[in-house]
KEGUZA-102148 format. One record per residue: residue number from 0; residue in one letter; x, y, z of N, C-alpha, C in turn. Coordinates in steps of 0.05 Angstrom, whole numbers. Layout:
N
PT,i,aa,nX,nY,nZ,caX,caY,caZ,cX,cY,cZ
PT,NUM,a,X,Y,Z,X,Y,Z,X,Y,Z
...
***
This chain:
296
PT,i,aa,nX,nY,nZ,caX,caY,caZ,cX,cY,cZ
PT,0,m,-1144,1719,-1170,-1122,1725,-1154,-1116,1700,-1150
PT,1,t,-1140,1680,-1133,-1138,1665,-1116,-1122,1639,-1137
PT,2,i,-1118,1631,-1166,-1104,1628,-1183,-1075,1630,-1184
PT,3,l,-1078,1660,-1180,-1041,1669,-1185,-1034,1658,-1156
PT,4,l,-1049,1667,-1138,-1031,1651,-1116,-1024,1630,-1104
PT,5,a,-1040,1609,-1117,-1037,1585,-1126,-1004,1571,-1140
PT,6,i,-998,1584,-1160,-979,1583,-1173,-966,1596,-1181
PT,7,a,-961,1618,-1151,-935,1643,-1160,-916,1631,-1155
PT,8,p,-916,1607,-1132,-883,1590,-1121,-875,1582,-1150
PT,9,l,-888,1566,-1168,-882,1552,-1196,-869,1564,-1207
PT,10,l,-883,1595,-1218,-882,1618,-1240,-850,1629,-1223
PT,11,f,-850,1635,-1197,-824,1659,-1193,-805,1632,-1191
PT,12,v,-804,1611,-1186,-777,1584,-1192,-769,1590,-1227
PT,13,l,-788,1583,-1235,-776,1585,-1255,-770,1609,-1263
PT,14,f,-783,1630,-1265,-772,1660,-1275,-746,1665,-1263
PT,15,w,-743,1663,-1229,-711,1666,-1221,-690,1648,-1226
PT,16,s,-693,1622,-1234,-680,1608,-1240,-671,1609,-1276
PT,17,s,-688,1623,-1294,-680,1634,-1320,-662,1656,-1318
PT,18,g,-661,1668,-1288,-641,1693,-1288,-614,1675,-1288
PT,19,f,-607,1657,-1278,-579,1652,-1286,-566,1643,-1304
PT,20,i,-581,1634,-1323,-575,1622,-1345,-571,1647,-1359
PT,21,a,-587,1665,-1352,-589,1701,-1375,-554,1714,-1368
PT,22,a,-553,1708,-1330,-537,1725,-1326,-509,1713,-1336
PT,23,k,-504,1686,-1340,-476,1675,-1353,-481,1687,-1391
PT,24,i,-498,1690,-1399,-495,1705,-1423,-479,1733,-1426
PT,25,a,-492,1750,-1399,-487,1772,-1395,-460,1780,-1389
PT,26,v,-441,1765,-1379,-418,1758,-1361,-388,1770,-1386
PT,27,p,-394,1767,-1400,-373,1778,-1417,-370,1810,-1420
PT,28,f,-403,1818,-1428,-405,1845,-1433,-404,1870,-1421
PT,29,a,-405,1862,-1387,-410,1882,-1371,-402,1869,-1348
PT,30,e,-392,1891,-1332,-379,1881,-1302,-412,1877,-1287
PT,31,p,-406,1866,-1266,-427,1861,-1257,-451,1881,-1248
PT,32,c,-432,1899,-1225,-452,1933,-1213,-473,1942,-1234
PT,33,t,-442,1947,-1263,-455,1959,-1282,-481,1950,-1297
PT,34,f,-476,1922,-1296,-497,1914,-1317,-528,1907,-1294
PT,35,l,-526,1905,-1269,-552,1916,-1250,-563,1939,-1244
PT,36,f,-541,1958,-1256,-546,1987,-1248,-569,1989,-1269
PT,37,l,-561,1980,-1293,-576,1984,-1326,-611,1969,-1325
PT,38,r,-606,1949,-1307,-624,1930,-1304,-651,1930,-1276
PT,39,f,-642,1946,-1257,-653,1959,-1246,-660,1989,-1261
PT,40,c,-646,1997,-1267,-666,2028,-1274,-678,2021,-1296
PT,41,l,-686,2006,-1325,-705,1993,-1337,-733,1985,-1310
PT,42,v,-732,1974,-1301,-748,1965,-1281,-766,1987,-1277
PT,43,v,-743,2004,-1256,-754,2032,-1241,-762,2049,-1266
PT,44,i,-758,2058,-1286,-770,2070,-1319,-799,2052,-1319
PT,45,a,-807,2027,-1329,-828,2010,-1328,-845,2008,-1309
PT,46,l,-848,2012,-1282,-862,2013,-1265,-868,2035,-1251
PT,47,l,-855,2056,-1256,-851,2084,-1238,-887,2091,-1243
PT,48,p,-901,2073,-1263,-932,2097,-1267,-949,2080,-1252
PT,49,f,-939,2055,-1243,-961,2042,-1218,-952,2049,-1189
PT,50,v,-928,2070,-1188,-928,2076,-1153,-938,2114,-1160
PT,51,v,-928,2125,-1186,-951,2158,-1186,-982,2157,-1182
PT,52,f,-988,2133,-1204,-1020,2135,-1204,-1031,2126,-1194
PT,53,a,-1022,2106,-1170,-1030,2085,-1153,-1049,2099,-1137
PT,54,k,-1082,2085,-1144,-1101,2100,-1114,-1096,2104,-1092
PT,55,s,-1073,2094,-1081,-1066,2094,-1039,-1036,2096,-1053
PT,56,r,-1026,2116,-1041,-993,2122,-1049,-981,2102,-1021
PT,57,p,-953,2094,-1021,-947,2087,-998,-935,2111,-968
PT,58,t,-938,2103,-953,-935,2120,-938,-898,2128,-929
PT,59,a,-890,2130,-913,-859,2148,-910,-860,2126,-902
PT,60,r,-866,2113,-880,-860,2085,-867,-853,2055,-895
PT,61,e,-870,2059,-906,-874,2037,-927,-851,2039,-949
PT,62,f,-853,2067,-960,-830,2076,-989,-804,2066,-972
PT,63,s,-794,2073,-950,-769,2083,-940,-763,2051,-930
PT,64,a,-785,2028,-917,-763,1998,-915,-768,1995,-938
PT,65,t,-789,1991,-952,-790,1979,-989,-764,1992,-999
PT,66,l,-752,2014,-997,-719,2026,-1015,-709,2006,-992
PT,67,v,-701,2006,-964,-688,1995,-955,-686,1972,-961
PT,68,a,-712,1953,-955,-705,1926,-965,-689,1919,-997
PT,69,g,-705,1933,-1014,-695,1933,-1045,-664,1941,-1046
PT,70,g,-643,1948,-1025,-624,1957,-1027,-613,1933,-1018
PT,71,l,-626,1917,-992,-602,1894,-988,-614,1867,-1006
PT,72,m,-641,1867,-1018,-646,1851,-1030,-639,1848,-1060
PT,73,q,-646,1865,-1067,-631,1872,-1102,-605,1873,-1097
PT,74,g,-594,1904,-1087,-573,1912,-1089,-544,1898,-1074
PT,75,l,-550,1892,-1055,-528,1878,-1034,-526,1854,-1044
PT,76,y,-542,1841,-1043,-551,1806,-1050,-538,1797,-1073
PT,77,l,-555,1813,-1104,-547,1807,-1120,-518,1811,-1131
PT,78,s,-505,1839,-1122,-479,1844,-1125,-455,1825,-1112
PT,79,c,-471,1819,-1094,-452,1800,-1073,-443,1768,-1097
PT,80,v,-480,1756,-1101,-473,1744,-1125,-457,1739,-1138
PT,81,v,-465,1760,-1161,-454,1765,-1180,-426,1773,-1193
PT,82,w,-422,1787,-1165,-391,1789,-1163,-363,1770,-1158
PT,83,s,-386,1751,-1138,-359,1722,-1140,-365,1704,-1165
PT,84,i,-390,1700,-1179,-385,1687,-1205,-361,1694,-1218
PT,85,y,-361,1732,-1216,-354,1747,-1233,-313,1734,-1226
PT,86,l,-313,1732,-1203,-288,1734,-1196,-272,1709,-1192
PT,87,g,-298,1689,-1204,-290,1665,-1211,-295,1633,-1183
PT,88,l,-319,1641,-1171,-327,1625,-1152,-341,1603,-1172
PT,89,p,-350,1577,-1171,-356,1561,-1188,-391,1562,-1178
PT,90,a,-407,1567,-1201,-429,1563,-1193,-445,1549,-1180
PT,91,g,-444,1522,-1171,-447,1504,-1163,-442,1517,-1129
PT,92,v,-426,1524,-1131,-406,1535,-1095,-429,1556,-1085
PT,93,v,-438,1577,-1113,-450,1600,-1110,-478,1591,-1103
PT,94,a,-496,1573,-1120,-524,1568,-1114,-520,1549,-1084
PT,95,l,-505,1534,-1080,-508,1523,-1055,-509,1537,-1035
PT,96,t,-485,1557,-1031,-477,1581,-1012,-508,1595,-1006
PT,97,v,-515,1610,-1026,-545,1624,-1031,-568,1612,-1020
PT,98,s,-575,1584,-1024,-590,1563,-1019,-597,1562,-988
PT,99,l,-575,1573,-966,-583,1579,-941,-603,1596,-925
PT,100,h,-600,1614,-950,-618,1637,-942,-652,1633,-926
PT,101,p,-661,1613,-931,-687,1606,-922,-685,1599,-892
PT,102,i,-665,1584,-902,-660,1585,-859,-648,1601,-844
PT,103,t,-635,1630,-850,-629,1646,-835,-662,1665,-836
PT,104,t,-663,1670,-860,-699,1683,-859,-721,1663,-841
PT,105,a,-710,1647,-834,-733,1632,-815,-729,1648,-789
PT,106,l,-706,1633,-781,-698,1645,-757,-703,1674,-748
PT,107,l,-692,1695,-777,-698,1720,-766,-725,1727,-763
PT,108,s,-744,1707,-786,-771,1717,-776,-781,1717,-752
PT,109,s,-771,1683,-745,-790,1672,-715,-780,1692,-689
PT,110,v,-755,1719,-693,-752,1724,-676,-761,1752,-677
PT,111,a,-757,1766,-704,-764,1796,-710,-802,1794,-723
PT,112,l,-812,1778,-735,-844,1775,-738,-852,1755,-718
PT,113,g,-840,1738,-707,-858,1729,-677,-870,1701,-699
PT,114,e,-858,1697,-725,-878,1668,-738,-863,1651,-730
PT,115,r,-886,1633,-724,-876,1606,-705,-872,1580,-735
PT,116,i,-855,1569,-719,-844,1548,-741,-850,1516,-728
PT,117,r,-865,1505,-741,-867,1472,-726,-849,1457,-730
PT,118,p,-845,1439,-723,-817,1420,-718,-822,1406,-750
PT,119,l,-840,1397,-761,-850,1385,-784,-834,1412,-806
PT,120,g,-839,1437,-803,-828,1463,-811,-799,1462,-818
PT,121,w,-791,1451,-789,-762,1458,-782,-744,1431,-805
PT,122,l,-763,1416,-796,-752,1384,-819,-746,1393,-850
PT,123,g,-770,1405,-849,-771,1417,-890,-743,1429,-897
PT,124,f,-740,1456,-874,-713,1473,-876,-688,1448,-880
PT,125,v,-690,1428,-856,-666,1415,-864,-661,1403,-893
PT,126,l,-690,1386,-894,-684,1377,-920,-684,1394,-952
PT,127,g,-696,1412,-943,-685,1441,-959,-656,1435,-969
PT,128,i,-639,1442,-954,-614,1445,-951,-606,1416,-966
PT,129,v,-607,1386,-956,-600,1364,-971,-605,1369,-988
PT,130,g,-636,1372,-998,-635,1366,-1028,-614,1381,-1049
PT,131,a,-617,1413,-1039,-599,1430,-1064,-570,1421,-1063
PT,132,l,-562,1407,-1044,-536,1393,-1041,-534,1369,-1055
PT,133,l,-556,1350,-1059,-555,1337,-1072,-553,1345,-1103
PT,134,v,-577,1368,-1115,-578,1375,-1135,-557,1387,-1146
PT,135,l,-539,1394,-1131,-515,1409,-1133,-483,1396,-1135
PT,136,w,-499,1373,-1126,-464,1354,-1121,-456,1349,-1148
PT,137,p,-462,1339,-1164,-437,1346,-1188,-425,1367,-1198
PT,138,k,-441,1391,-1188,-420,1415,-1185,-405,1427,-1180
PT,139,l,-399,1409,-1148,-383,1416,-1127,-355,1399,-1128
PT,140,d,-339,1402,-1153,-318,1384,-1153,-293,1399,-1151
PT,141,v,-293,1407,-1136,-275,1435,-1131,-262,1432,-1102
PT,142,g,-240,1425,-1094,-220,1429,-1066,-226,1464,-1061
PT,143,l,-223,1459,-1025,-221,1478,-1014,-203,1497,-1026
PT,144,d,-177,1488,-1031,-156,1507,-1032,-152,1522,-1060
PT,145,d,-175,1517,-1083,-176,1522,-1102,-199,1543,-1097
PT,146,l,-218,1549,-1075,-234,1569,-1080,-218,1600,-1076
PT,147,p,-222,1615,-1091,-224,1637,-1084,-238,1649,-1063
PT,148,l,-216,1659,-1040,-229,1659,-1020,-248,1698,-1018
PT,149,a,-239,1710,-1027,-257,1741,-1038,-287,1733,-1048
PT,150,a,-276,1721,-1058,-310,1706,-1081,-321,1691,-1062
PT,151,l,-313,1670,-1043,-327,1659,-1026,-341,1671,-998
PT,152,g,-324,1697,-997,-330,1720,-980,-353,1732,-983
PT,153,l,-347,1736,-1012,-382,1748,-1016,-404,1736,-1015
PT,154,c,-400,1716,-1027,-427,1701,-1033,-439,1684,-999
PT,155,v,-422,1682,-985,-425,1686,-960,-449,1705,-946
PT,156,a,-428,1729,-950,-441,1752,-944,-473,1753,-955
PT,157,a,-480,1742,-978,-505,1752,-995,-527,1739,-984
PT,158,f,-536,1717,-969,-553,1708,-962,-559,1726,-938
PT,159,p,-552,1730,-915,-563,1753,-893,-571,1776,-904
PT,160,f,-564,1789,-929,-578,1812,-945,-602,1810,-948
PT,161,m,-610,1787,-964,-630,1768,-977,-644,1772,-951
PT,162,s,-638,1750,-930,-656,1752,-906,-667,1770,-898
PT,163,s,-642,1793,-886,-654,1815,-879,-667,1829,-886
PT,164,g,-675,1834,-909,-688,1851,-927,-712,1843,-937
PT,165,t,-725,1807,-930,-746,1797,-934,-753,1813,-900
PT,166,v,-745,1809,-886,-760,1803,-867,-761,1837,-857
PT,167,i,-754,1860,-871,-759,1891,-869,-783,1881,-884
PT,168,q,-779,1881,-903,-804,1881,-923,-837,1870,-915
PT,169,k,-824,1843,-906,-850,1830,-892,-867,1851,-863
PT,170,g,-847,1859,-842,-850,1867,-828,-856,1898,-822
PT,171,l,-847,1916,-846,-841,1949,-841,-867,1951,-862
PT,172,a,-868,1936,-888,-885,1940,-901,-907,1922,-923
PT,173,p,-926,1906,-909,-931,1878,-916,-951,1882,-934
PT,174,g,-972,1915,-934,-986,1910,-950,-983,1924,-977
PT,175,m,-960,1931,-989,-951,1941,-1009,-965,1929,-1030
PT,176,p,-972,1940,-1054,-977,1929,-1079,-963,1917,-1087
PT,177,p,-954,1898,-1102,-925,1878,-1108,-912,1901,-1135
PT,178,l,-930,1907,-1158,-912,1926,-1172,-899,1949,-1158
PT,179,s,-911,1965,-1141,-902,1980,-1127,-884,1982,-1115
PT,180,a,-882,1953,-1094,-863,1945,-1084,-836,1940,-1097
PT,181,t,-848,1927,-1115,-812,1926,-1137,-804,1946,-1153
PT,182,c,-816,1973,-1153,-803,1990,-1166,-799,1998,-1148
PT,183,i,-802,2008,-1124,-782,2019,-1100,-766,1992,-1084
PT,184,q,-767,1975,-1093,-746,1952,-1084,-719,1961,-1105
PT,185,n,-731,1969,-1128,-712,1964,-1150,-699,1985,-1145
PT,186,a,-712,2014,-1134,-694,2041,-1138,-678,2041,-1117
PT,187,g,-682,2019,-1097,-660,2014,-1075,-633,2001,-1084
PT,188,g,-638,1987,-1105,-614,1968,-1117,-603,1985,-1134
PT,189,c,-622,2009,-1144,-599,2020,-1168,-585,2047,-1147
PT,190,i,-585,2049,-1117,-570,2062,-1111,-543,2046,-1101
PT,191,v,-550,2024,-1098,-529,2008,-1083,-509,1993,-1108
PT,192,t,-522,1994,-1141,-505,1978,-1158,-491,2007,-1170
PT,193,g,-509,2031,-1167,-490,2063,-1173,-475,2068,-1162
PT,194,v,-471,2063,-1141,-449,2067,-1113,-424,2046,-1121
PT,195,g,-437,2018,-1126,-411,1995,-1132,-403,2006,-1162
PT,196,a,-409,2013,-1184,-407,2017,-1206,-381,2040,-1202
PT,197,l,-394,2058,-1192,-374,2088,-1192,-343,2081,-1175
PT,198,l,-351,2057,-1158,-324,2059,-1137,-306,2040,-1148
PT,199,l,-319,2016,-1167,-308,1982,-1165,-303,1983,-1193
PT,200,e,-313,1992,-1208,-318,1991,-1236,-309,2005,-1259
PT,201,t,-308,1993,-1289,-295,2016,-1301,-319,2033,-1318
PT,202,r,-355,2015,-1316,-378,2030,-1321,-365,2025,-1361
PT,203,i,-354,2002,-1363,-360,2003,-1397,-368,1977,-1400
PT,204,v,-393,1977,-1418,-414,1959,-1432,-405,1956,-1458
PT,205,a,-405,1929,-1470,-396,1917,-1501,-427,1908,-1507
PT,206,w,-438,1926,-1526,-464,1921,-1526,-466,1908,-1550
PT,207,s,-488,1883,-1556,-485,1865,-1577,-515,1860,-1565
PT,208,p,-523,1840,-1593,-554,1828,-1594,-553,1815,-1569
PT,209,l,-538,1795,-1555,-534,1780,-1540,-541,1793,-1512
PT,210,m,-528,1818,-1510,-530,1835,-1484,-557,1839,-1483
PT,211,v,-568,1851,-1495,-586,1873,-1500,-617,1846,-1491
PT,212,a,-614,1826,-1504,-618,1801,-1499,-628,1794,-1468
PT,213,s,-598,1800,-1467,-599,1785,-1427,-616,1805,-1410
PT,214,l,-606,1829,-1425,-611,1854,-1401,-636,1861,-1407
PT,215,l,-657,1860,-1432,-685,1849,-1428,-693,1825,-1417
PT,216,w,-693,1807,-1410,-700,1781,-1410,-701,1787,-1367
PT,217,q,-668,1793,-1369,-673,1802,-1331,-687,1824,-1318
PT,218,t,-685,1836,-1344,-712,1861,-1334,-737,1853,-1332
PT,219,a,-747,1839,-1349,-773,1836,-1345,-793,1810,-1337
PT,220,i,-765,1790,-1337,-780,1767,-1327,-772,1764,-1303
PT,221,v,-745,1766,-1299,-731,1767,-1263,-737,1791,-1249
PT,222,s,-729,1815,-1253,-736,1838,-1243,-761,1849,-1242
PT,223,i,-779,1845,-1259,-809,1844,-1249,-822,1824,-1256
PT,224,g,-818,1809,-1259,-841,1787,-1251,-832,1767,-1236
PT,225,a,-807,1757,-1229,-807,1740,-1204,-803,1764,-1176
PT,226,v,-792,1782,-1182,-796,1792,-1157,-823,1805,-1153
PT,227,a,-836,1813,-1173,-862,1821,-1162,-883,1796,-1152
PT,228,l,-869,1772,-1164,-886,1745,-1146,-874,1736,-1128
PT,229,l,-852,1743,-1111,-847,1742,-1090,-855,1759,-1069
PT,230,m,-857,1796,-1080,-876,1815,-1062,-908,1799,-1056
PT,231,l,-918,1790,-1076,-945,1781,-1071,-938,1750,-1059
PT,232,m,-924,1739,-1054,-926,1724,-1029,-912,1720,-1006
PT,233,l,-893,1744,-1000,-893,1750,-971,-914,1775,-967
PT,234,r,-934,1783,-983,-952,1796,-980,-968,1775,-960
PT,235,s,-981,1743,-982,-1003,1728,-976,-996,1708,-959
PT,236,r,-968,1713,-953,-954,1682,-936,-934,1696,-908
PT,237,g,-929,1676,-892,-906,1688,-873,-872,1689,-895
PT,238,a,-865,1705,-881,-831,1717,-896,-819,1687,-892
PT,239,s,-826,1662,-875,-809,1643,-878,-821,1627,-892
PT,240,r,-840,1622,-904,-857,1612,-921,-853,1615,-951
PT,241,a,-844,1639,-951,-844,1668,-981,-817,1643,-986
PT,242,a,-801,1651,-974,-763,1643,-971,-768,1618,-982
PT,243,s,-783,1597,-976,-769,1575,-972,-773,1564,-1003
PT,244,v,-782,1582,-1017,-787,1566,-1046,-761,1574,-1063
PT,245,f,-740,1587,-1047,-711,1592,-1066,-700,1560,-1060
PT,246,f,-711,1544,-1046,-700,1514,-1040,-702,1501,-1078
PT,247,l,-724,1516,-1091,-727,1493,-1108,-717,1518,-1136
PT,248,v,-704,1535,-1127,-679,1550,-1146,-650,1526,-1163
PT,249,p,-649,1523,-1135,-611,1499,-1159,-629,1479,-1178
PT,250,a,-651,1467,-1160,-664,1449,-1179,-681,1447,-1204
PT,251,a,-694,1479,-1204,-699,1485,-1228,-680,1497,-1251
PT,252,s,-655,1503,-1238,-640,1522,-1257,-621,1496,-1269
PT,253,a,-619,1467,-1249,-616,1446,-1267,-629,1434,-1290
PT,254,a,-648,1436,-1275,-675,1428,-1296,-676,1446,-1331
PT,255,l,-675,1474,-1323,-665,1491,-1346,-639,1487,-1361
PT,256,a,-625,1482,-1347,-581,1481,-1367,-593,1457,-1367
PT,257,y,-606,1431,-1368,-610,1408,-1378,-620,1413,-1402
PT,258,l,-648,1429,-1404,-666,1436,-1430,-647,1451,-1444
PT,259,v,-647,1479,-1439,-634,1494,-1454,-608,1492,-1461
PT,260,l,-585,1484,-1446,-560,1489,-1453,-544,1462,-1454
PT,261,g,-569,1436,-1452,-555,1417,-1460,-539,1406,-1431
PT,262,e,-528,1406,-1415,-519,1403,-1393,-535,1378,-1390
PT,263,q,-515,1353,-1372,-520,1330,-1363,-536,1331,-1339
PT,264,l,-563,1316,-1337,-573,1316,-1316,-567,1288,-1297
PT,265,e,-555,1285,-1276,-548,1254,-1262,-571,1251,-1244
PT,266,p,-575,1226,-1250,-592,1210,-1220,-594,1229,-1197
PT,267,i,-573,1228,-1187,-576,1237,-1156,-581,1270,-1152
PT,268,q,-581,1283,-1182,-599,1312,-1180,-621,1309,-1183
PT,269,v,-631,1288,-1195,-661,1288,-1195,-665,1272,-1172
PT,270,a,-661,1253,-1149,-666,1252,-1125,-664,1273,-1115
PT,271,g,-647,1301,-1118,-648,1322,-1100,-671,1338,-1103
PT,272,m,-672,1341,-1134,-704,1345,-1129,-736,1341,-1120
PT,273,v,-737,1313,-1115,-756,1303,-1104,-745,1309,-1071
PT,274,v,-719,1312,-1067,-725,1322,-1027,-734,1352,-1037
PT,275,v,-724,1366,-1043,-740,1394,-1036,-758,1396,-1045
PT,276,t,-774,1390,-1061,-794,1384,-1070,-814,1384,-1040
PT,277,l,-807,1363,-1030,-815,1340,-1002,-817,1369,-984
PT,278,a,-789,1380,-985,-781,1401,-962,-794,1426,-962
PT,279,v,-804,1430,-990,-817,1460,-993,-850,1451,-985
PT,280,a,-864,1419,-991,-881,1413,-986,-893,1416,-955
PT,281,l,-857,1399,-942,-869,1407,-910,-869,1430,-895
PT,282,i,-854,1456,-910,-858,1483,-898,-881,1491,-910
PT,283,n,-898,1480,-923,-916,1500,-930,-946,1488,-922
PT,284,l,-944,1468,-916,-961,1448,-905,-980,1457,-887
PT,285,k,-1006,1455,-891,-1029,1459,-871,-1035,1436,-851
PT,286,l,-1046,1430,-830,-1052,1407,-816,-1077,1409,-824
PT,287,g,-1097,1381,-828,-1123,1387,-834,-1138,1396,-809
PT,288,g,-1132,1380,-781,-1162,1395,-757,-1161,1423,-766
PT,289,d,-1138,1441,-756,-1153,1461,-746,-1131,1477,-773
PT,290,r,-1138,1469,-787,-1122,1487,-813,-1098,1509,-809
PT,291,a,-1075,1496,-785,-1064,1514,-776,-1033,1508,-797
PT,292,a,-1014,1526,-800,-992,1527,-815,-977,1517,-806
PT,293,l,-958,1501,-811,-931,1495,-804,-908,1516,-803
PT,294,v,-912,1533,-812,-899,1555,-805,-919,1585,-806
PT,295,r,-929,1599,-790,-939,1613,-783,-935,1636,-764
***
């Protein structure tokens, strides 16, 4: 478990970042809420035994808090992100906008959970935004007049959903086992995306090998693997520290796009990768003398 805790941030970033590439593959085959609903349902089916046959089942408070957190973090957050891309918002703008949520998570955590963030920790959050901007700079070649306002509004609405869901999960159900929490969170996502698909979409799916591959990858690697790792980090770290790893997602996505899709990697992006790595290190650094964390 100690080794898993040590490598959890790296694995989470790799798993979560791969979801953006898999999502691009799935876009032509299904509308956003419909695809997410299918993905969340598969997760619930796969992980339900970890809830039903667990030695200690969640209390009513833990279950309801995790369900609400999942509706926010999985359902509303991901629906807003995927719909903003579906409506034509450039991927670089989407990635930069949602990378702001560690800041809102830190602010909410300090108020709602009493997490204290030292000055170097706040410097890390600022550097995280700067680093993400550098990584995404080559993809931000779009004027404000060209941005679809509805899509931009959806994207801006996404990161408070993630932040509030993170704080609810940490504050009201911090002891939930990661796989049980992942199952219940995805059940919350099912409710939100199911309603969204019924009200907003045609619910038509063009099944193909690529569609199935993308669905299975996002189910197993992103919705189970990455989310379970996030639940583990929330359980063992503060909400602010757990959220800080999202600063690394644009950098990892750019690296994966370079390796998998052959996209160009600019020197400014490499510089941004260095900055976000430093940022996350500052946020999670422990001071030598009293072992007090910069975020605690």
